[in-house]
C-alpha positions in Angstrom: 0.0 0.0 0.0 1.5 3.3 -1.0 1.9 6.1 1.5 0.6 9.5 0.5 2.5 12.6 1.7 0.5 14.8 4.0 1.4 17.8 1.8 -0.7 16.3 -0.9 -3.8 16.6 1.3 -3.5 20.4 1.7 -5.8 22.2 -0.8 -4.2 25.0 -2.9 -6.4 27.5 -1.1 -5.6 26.3 2.4 -4.3 29.2 4.6 -0.6 29.6 4.9 0.9 27.6 7.8 -1.8 24.9 7.7 0.1 22.5 5.3 1.8 20.7 8.1 -1.4 19.1 9.2 -1.2 16.9 12.3 1.9 18.6 13.8 1.7 18.8 17.6 1.8 22.5 18.4 1.3 24.7 21.5 1.8 28.0 19.8 -1.5 28.4 17.9 -2.5 32.0 17.5 -6.1 33.3 17.6 -5.7 34.4 14.0 -4.8 30.9 12.9 -7.7 29.4 14.8 -10.1 32.0 13.5 -9.0 31.2 9.9 -9.7 27.5 10.6 -13.3 28.3 11.6 -13.6 30.4 8.5 -12.6 27.6 6.1 -15.2 26.4 3.6 -17.0 23.5 5.4 -15.8 20.7 3.0 -12.2 21.9 3.4 -12.4 22.1 7.2 -13.9 18.6 7.5 -11.3 17.3 5.1 -8.4 18.7 7.1 -9.9 17.5 10.4 -10.5 14.0 9.0 -6.9 13.9 7.7 -5.5 14.8 11.1 -7.8 12.3 12.7 -6.6 9.5 10.5 -2.9 10.3 11.3 -3.5 9.6 15.0 -6.6 7.4 15.3 -8.5 4.6 13.7 -11.4 6.5 12.0 -13.8 3.6 12.5 -13.3 3.3 16.2 -15.3 5.2 18.9 -14.7 5.0 22.6 -17.8 4.4 24.6 -17.9 6.2 27.9 -20.4 6.4 30.7 -20.9 9.3 33.1 -22.5 8.9 36.5 -23.5 11.6 39.0 -22.2 10.2 42.3 -23.2 13.3 44.3 -26.0 15.5 42.9 -27.1 19.1 43.4 -26.5 21.5 46.2 -23.4 23.1 44.5 -22.5 26.6 45.8 -21.2 27.6 42.4 -23.3 29.8 40.1 -22.5 28.3 36.7 -25.4 29.7 34.6 -25.8 26.4 32.6 -26.0 24.1 35.6 -29.1 22.7 37.3 -27.0 21.5 40.1 -26.3 25.0 41.4 -28.0 25.9 44.7 -28.4 29.4 43.3 -31.3 28.4 40.9 -34.7 26.9 41.4 -34.8 23.8 39.2 -36.6 20.5 39.6 -33.4 18.7 40.5 -33.4 16.9 43.8 -30.1 17.1 45.7 -28.6 13.9 47.0 -25.6 12.8 49.1 -22.6 11.0 47.9 -23.5 7.5 46.7 -22.3 4.4 48.4 -19.2 2.8 46.9 -21.0 -0.5 46.2 -23.8 1.3 44.3 -21.4 3.1 42.1 -19.4 0.0 41.3 -22.6 -1.8 40.4 -23.3 1.0 37.9 -19.8 0.7 36.6 -20.2 -3.0 36.1 -23.4 -2.5 34.2 -21.7 0.1 32.0 -18.9 -2.3 31.2 -21.4 -5.0 30.3 -23.1 -2.6 27.9 -19.8 -1.9 26.1 -18.3 1.1 28.0 -14.5 1.1 28.3 -14.4 4.3 30.3 -16.3 5.2 33.5 -16.6 8.8 34.6 -17.9 10.0 38.0 -19.0 13.5 38.8 -19.8 15.1 42.1 -21.4 18.6 42.5 -18.8 20.1 44.8 -16.9 23.4 44.6 -14.0 21.3 46.0 -14.1 18.0 47.8 -13.4 17.6 51.5 -10.5 15.3 52.4 -12.8 12.7 54.0 -14.9 12.6 50.8 -11.9 11.3 48.9 -11.9 8.0 51.0 -15.0 6.9 49.1 -14.0 8.4 45.8 -10.6 6.6 45.9 -12.4 3.3 46.6 -14.7 3.9 43.6 -11.6 4.6 41.4 -9.9 1.5 42.6 -13.0 -0.6 41.9 -13.5 0.8 38.4 -9.8 0.1 37.6 -10.2 -3.4 38.8 -12.8 -3.9 36.1 -10.4 -3.0 33.4 -11.9 0.4 32.5 -10.4 3.8 32.3 -11.5 6.0 35.3 -12.3 9.7 35.3 -13.7 11.9 38.0 -14.8 15.6 38.2 -15.0 16.9 41.7 -14.2 20.6 41.4 -11.0 22.3 42.5 -8.3 20.2 44.1 -5.3 20.7 46.4 -2.0 19.0 45.5 -2.4 16.4 48.3 -5.9 15.5 47.1 -4.6 15.1 43.5 -1.8 12.9 44.9 -4.4 10.7 46.7 -6.4 10.3 43.5 -3.2 9.4 41.5 -2.3 6.8 44.2 -5.7 5.3 43.8 -5.0 4.8 40.1 -7.1 7.6 38.6 -6.6 7.9 34.8 -8.2 11.2 34.1 -9.5 14.3 36.0 -12.1 16.4 34.3 -12.1 20.2 34.8 -13.5 22.2 31.9 -12.6 25.8 31.1 -16.1 26.1 29.7 -15.6 29.1 27.4 -13.2 31.8 26.4 -11.5 33.9 29.1 -13.4 37.0 27.9 -16.9 35.4 28.0 -16.3 33.4 31.2 -17.5 36.2 33.6 -20.9 36.1 31.8 -21.4 32.5 32.8 -19.6 32.1 36.2 -18.8 34.5 39.0 -17.9 32.2 41.9 -14.5 31.1 40.6 -12.1 32.6 38.2 -10.6 31.4 35.0 -7.3 31.3 36.8 -8.8 29.0 39.5 -9.6 26.6 36.7 -6.1 26.8 35.2 -4.6 26.3 38.6 -6.6 23.1 39.1 -5.4 21.8 35.7 -1.8 22.5 36.7 -2.4 20.7 40.0 -3.8 17.6 38.2 -1.0 17.6 35.6 1.7 18.0 38.3 0.2 14.9 40.1 0.7 12.8 36.9 -3.0 12.4 36.1 -4.2 12.8 32.6 -6.2 16.0 32.0 -9.8 16.0 30.6 -10.7 19.6 29.8 -13.0 21.1 27.2 -15.9 23.5 27.1 -19.5 24.2 26.3 -20.9 26.0 23.2 -24.3 27.4 22.6 -24.3 29.6 25.8 -24.8 32.8 23.9 -21.2 33.2 23.1 -20.0 34.5 19.7 -17.6 33.0 17.2 -14.7 34.9 18.8 -15.4 33.2 22.1 -15.3 29.7 20.5 -12.0 30.8 19.0 -10.8 31.9 22.4 -11.9 28.7 24.1 -10.0 26.5 21.6 -7.0 28.8 21.8 -7.0 28.5 25.6 -7.0 24.7 25.3 -4.6 24.3 22.4 -1.9 26.6 24.0 -1.8 24.8 27.4 1.8 23.5 28.1 0.4 20.0 27.4 -2.8 19.5 25.4 -5.5 17.8 27.5 -5.5 14.1 26.7 -9.3 14.3 26.6 -11.3 17.3 25.2 -15.0 17.1 25.7 -17.0 19.5 23.5 -20.5 20.0 25.0 -23.5 21.7 23.5 -25.6 23.5 26.0 -28.6 21.6 27.4 -31.1 24.2 28.4 -32.7 23.5 31.8 -35.7 25.3 33.1 -34.7 27.5 36.1 -31.2 28.2 35.0 -30.3 31.6 33.6 -29.5 30.1 30.1 -32.9 28.6 29.7 -34.5 30.1 26.6 -31.2 30.9 24.9 -31.0 30.9 21.1 -29.9 27.5 19.8 -26.6 27.1 18.1 -26.5 26.2 14.4 -25.5 22.5 14.2 -22.9 23.2 11.6 -21.2 25.7 14.0 -21.0 22.9 16.6 -19.5 20.6 14.0 -16.9 23.3 13.1 -15.9 23.5 16.8 -15.3 19.8 16.9 -13.2 20.0 13.7 -11.1 22.9 14.9 -10.5 21.1 18.2 -9.3 18.0 16.3 -6.9 20.0 14.1 -5.4 22.0 16.9 -5.1 19.1 19.4 -4.4 16.2 17.0 -3.5 13.6 19.6 -6.3 14.3 22.1 -9.5 12.3 22.4 -12.2 14.7 21.3 -15.4 13.7 23.1 -18.8 14.4 21.6 -20.5 15.1 25.0 -23.6 16.8 26.3 -26.4 17.9 23.9 -26.6 14.7 21.7 -30.2 14.1 22.8 -31.2 17.1 20.7 -28.9 16.4 17.8 -30.0 14.5 14.6 -28.1 11.4 13.6 -26.8 13.4 10.7 -25.2 16.0 13.0 -23.6 13.4 15.1 -22.3 11.6 12.0 -20.7 14.9 10.9 -19.1 15.3 14.4 -17.6 11.9 14.1 -16.4 12.7 10.6 -14.9 15.9 12.0 -12.7 14.0 14.4 -14.8 13.2 17.5 -13.9 9.7 18.7 -15.8 9.3 21.9 -19.4 9.4 22.9 -21.1 9.2 26.3 -23.4 6.2 26.5 -26.3 5.8 28.8 -29.6 7.5 29.8 -28.1 10.5 31.5 -25.1 12.8 31.5 -25.0 13.7 35.2 -28.5 15.1 35.3 -29.5 15.8 31.7 -30.9 13.3 29.1 -28.7 11.4 26.8 -29.7 9.3 23.7 -30.9 5.7 24.3 -28.2 3.1 24.1 -29.8 1.2 21.2 -30.0 4.5 19.2 -26.2 4.9 19.6 -25.4 1.4 18.6 -27.7 1.6 15.6 -26.0 4.8 14.5 -22.6 3.4 14.8 -23.7 0.3 12.8 -25.2 2.4 10.1 -21.9 4.3 9.8 -19.8 1.2 9.7 -18.1 2.1 13.0 -17.6 0.2 16.2 -16.8 0.7 19.9 -13.2 0.7 20.9 -12.3 -2.6 22.7 -11.8 -2.7 26.4 
């Protein structure tokens, strides 16, 4: 089989500097990222798929499951989140789940084909005694042969060290949006707080899971800024979830204008190009996406979906719908 030079993939009208597709860079400029967003859609998808094929099997999708292990009552005021105690939503708060109950959910997820199990707790930051149970959950998930991921809020270095010792693979802590738009969405912690937590996780030797949310009323420049913030970190996040806002009654963003599906696909594609070795995760919002939109996202370089009836507290597509879609596309779940 002949090998085709990557230079032959770059269209004649591709912007200067984009011919070295797939190069691992941390010096992306906003101008370059803005130019990617502005590419004609076929060219953008072509470049993203080319980069994807350099680093991943384009027919394989990682199946992940996300469980809320402690729901509601969060003191943060994230405008998109029904778990915030600042808003009147229909969500009922609950305490941290028992370890055995979480591991039973993990076993069920594994049996359904998940190779990654993620656990989220609605805390600003965990208390040290809370980590006893969380570390036991991580150890149990690892014993099943699955990747483990948790999202618990801000961490101290000793807490990150405990999670690393328990065998945690990934820690999720999203930047959410651009530095400029961030204050419109969250006031109870700063952008720098989030960056500091990412540094703490990285210093502990845990893989970073960090992405954002689109469709929160931000403009194109904010999507450019979000990708720029992620792609210029000292190390790219190994996992980059791209979420579409799920509007929940009672939160400030309920009733927002919906995002053009092609703008969402563009965000996936630009994330793939700028962070070529990262897992780009098609995350929240799939319940409201057509199969065609999801197929375009996978074509644009997303290679993970969350599988199961809920993503923390919001609906997710039925499992059989996901499997039917992958089958129709000739794609299959990544093996455990």
